[in-house]
C-alpha positions in Angstrom: -1.0 -24.7 -70.1 -2.5 -27.2 -67.5 -2.6 -26.4 -63.8 0.7 -27.3 -62.0 -0.7 -29.7 -59.4 2.4 -29.1 -57.2 2.1 -25.4 -57.1 0.4 -23.8 -54.1 -1.0 -20.3 -54.1 -0.6 -18.5 -50.8 -3.5 -16.1 -49.8 -2.7 -13.4 -47.2 -4.9 -10.5 -48.2 -8.1 -10.5 -46.1 -10.1 -9.5 -49.2 -8.7 -12.5 -51.1 -9.5 -14.8 -48.2 -13.1 -13.5 -48.0 -13.5 -13.8 -51.8 -12.4 -17.4 -51.7 -14.8 -18.2 -48.8 -17.8 -18.5 -51.1 -19.3 -21.9 -51.6 -19.6 -21.6 -55.4 -16.1 -20.3 -55.7 -14.7 -23.2 -53.7 -16.6 -25.6 -55.9 -15.4 -23.9 -59.1 -11.8 -24.1 -58.0 -12.2 -27.8 -57.0 -13.8 -28.5 -60.4 -11.1 -26.9 -62.4 -8.4 -28.6 -60.3 -9.9 -32.0 -60.9 -11.0 -31.6 -64.5 -8.6 -29.1 -66.0 -9.6 -26.1 -68.2 -13.4 -25.6 -68.6 -15.7 -22.9 -69.9 -18.2 -21.2 -67.6 -20.9 -23.1 -69.5 -19.2 -26.4 -68.7 -18.7 -25.4 -65.1 -22.4 -24.4 -64.9 -23.5 -27.8 -66.2 -21.2 -29.7 -63.9 -22.3 -27.8 -60.8 -26.0 -27.4 -61.7 -25.6 -23.6 -61.7 -26.4 -20.9 -64.3 -23.8 -19.7 -66.7 -23.9 -16.0 -65.8 -23.4 -16.9 -62.1 -20.4 -19.1 -62.9 -18.9 -16.4 -65.2 -19.2 -13.8 -62.5 -17.6 -16.0 -59.8 -14.8 -17.1 -62.2 -14.0 -13.4 -62.9 -13.9 -12.8 -59.1 -11.5 -15.7 -58.6 -9.3 -14.3 -61.4 -9.0 -11.0 -59.6 -7.2 -12.8 -56.8 -5.0 -15.0 -59.0 -6.9 -18.2 -58.3 -8.0 -18.8 -61.9 -6.9 -17.6 -65.3 -7.9 -17.9 -68.9 -6.6 -21.1 -70.5 -5.7 -21.3 -74.2 -8.7 -22.0 -76.3 -9.1 -24.6 -79.1 -11.0 -22.0 -81.1 -11.7 -18.3 -80.9 -15.2 -18.8 -79.4 -14.3 -21.0 -76.4 -13.2 -19.1 -73.3 -12.0 -21.7 -70.9 -10.7 -21.1 -67.4 -8.1 -23.0 -65.4 -6.9 -23.0 -61.8 -3.6 -21.3 -61.3 -2.4 -23.8 -58.7 -3.1 -27.3 -57.4 -3.7 -26.1 -53.9 -4.4 -23.0 -51.9 -3.0 -22.1 -48.5 -3.2 -19.3 -46.0 -2.1 -18.6 -42.5 -4.3 -18.6 -39.4 -1.7 -16.9 -37.1 -2.0 -13.3 -38.1 -2.2 -10.7 -35.4 -4.3 -8.5 -37.7 -8.0 -8.8 -36.6 -9.2 -8.4 -40.1 -7.0 -11.1 -41.4 -7.9 -13.4 -38.5 -11.6 -12.9 -39.2 -11.2 -13.5 -42.9 -9.2 -16.7 -42.3 -11.9 -17.9 -39.8 -14.6 -17.2 -42.5 -12.7 -19.2 -45.1 -12.0 -22.1 -42.6 -15.7 -22.2 -41.8 -16.7 -22.2 -45.4 -14.3 -25.0 -46.2 -15.5 -27.0 -43.2 -19.2 -26.6 -44.4 -18.1 -27.7 -47.9 -16.4 -30.9 -46.6 -19.4 -31.7 -44.4 -21.7 -31.5 -47.4 -19.3 -33.8 -49.4 -19.1 -36.3 -46.5 -22.9 -36.4 -46.2 -23.3 -36.8 -49.9 -20.7 -39.7 -49.9 -22.6 -41.4 -47.0 -25.8 -41.2 -49.1 -24.2 -43.1 -52.0 -21.6 -45.2 -50.1 -23.7 -48.4 -50.5 -23.4 -48.0 -54.3 -19.6 -48.2 -54.1 -17.7 -51.4 -54.8 -16.6 -53.4 -51.7 -13.0 -52.4 -52.5 -13.8 -48.7 -52.4 -16.0 -49.0 -49.3 -13.1 -50.7 -47.5 -10.6 -48.1 -48.7 -12.6 -44.9 -48.0 -14.2 -43.9 -44.7 -13.9 -42.0 -41.5 -11.8 -42.2 -38.4 -10.4 -40.1 -35.6 -7.6 -40.3 -33.2 -6.3 -38.4 -30.2 -2.6 -37.7 -30.1 -0.5 -35.7 -27.6 1.9 -33.3 -29.2 3.5 -29.9 -28.8 2.8 -27.1 -31.3 6.3 -27.8 -32.8 5.6 -31.6 -33.1 2.2 -30.9 -34.7 3.8 -28.6 -37.2 6.4 -31.4 -38.0 3.6 -34.0 -38.3 1.6 -31.8 -40.7 4.7 -31.4 -42.8 5.2 -35.2 -42.9 1.6 -35.8 -43.9 2.0 -33.2 -46.7 5.1 -35.0 -47.9 3.2 -38.3 -48.0 0.4 -36.8 -50.0 2.5 -34.9 -52.5 3.2 -37.7 -55.0 -0.6 -38.3 -55.4 -1.4 -34.8 -56.4 0.5 -34.8 -59.8 -2.1 -35.1 -62.6 0.6 -36.6 -64.9 1.4 -39.4 -62.5 -2.1 -40.6 -61.8 -2.5 -44.4 -61.8 -4.9 -46.1 -64.1 -8.3 -46.3 -62.4 -7.5 -43.6 -59.9 -10.3 -41.3 -58.6 -10.2 -38.0 -56.8 -10.3 -38.5 -53.1 -10.6 -35.8 -50.5 -8.2 -36.1 -47.6 -9.4 -33.8 -44.8 -7.0 -32.8 -42.0 -8.2 -31.2 -38.9 -5.8 -30.6 -36.1 -7.9 -29.1 -33.3 -6.7 -29.0 -29.7 -9.1 -31.0 -27.5 -10.7 -29.4 -24.5 -8.6 -29.5 -21.4 -11.2 -31.4 -19.4 -10.7 -34.4 -21.7 -14.1 -34.4 -23.2 -14.2 -35.5 -26.8 
């Protein structure tokens, strides 16, 4: 059964947050979400990793419900699939262990996206003019209350939702990372 792109898995356990905060595990989840079921051998080839390492990390992800075994075409294949199209967690826990684990995961994801952005910049010149014009970077400064920011985030999520569905992908579509960072600016007005 393919991953339900509309399903979100919610992580709350600090152990699960820390388990997910591993660079290879983040890459494995992303790979399975983009490509569908894959064996550890296929994952290793795609990520330039070794098979035992991928197998170990896939089993760790399975412990926390992030991946599961997929039906195999034959008895020898042992493919894995993501259990959901996205993962979420809260950053507002009063539990110090949960806060620290969420911060660890947020930092790991930020590093992952920084690497992706740098890799894109290295090959951006090889993209077609159409893709160079469509993709890119930007920033903005807005003035909102916490309640308004929550509402804005929900609106952005609603706008992105139709594009997540694997079955509704347009001909010629490519995976595109949309990174959202809503970070309060310093009070002194410095960028």
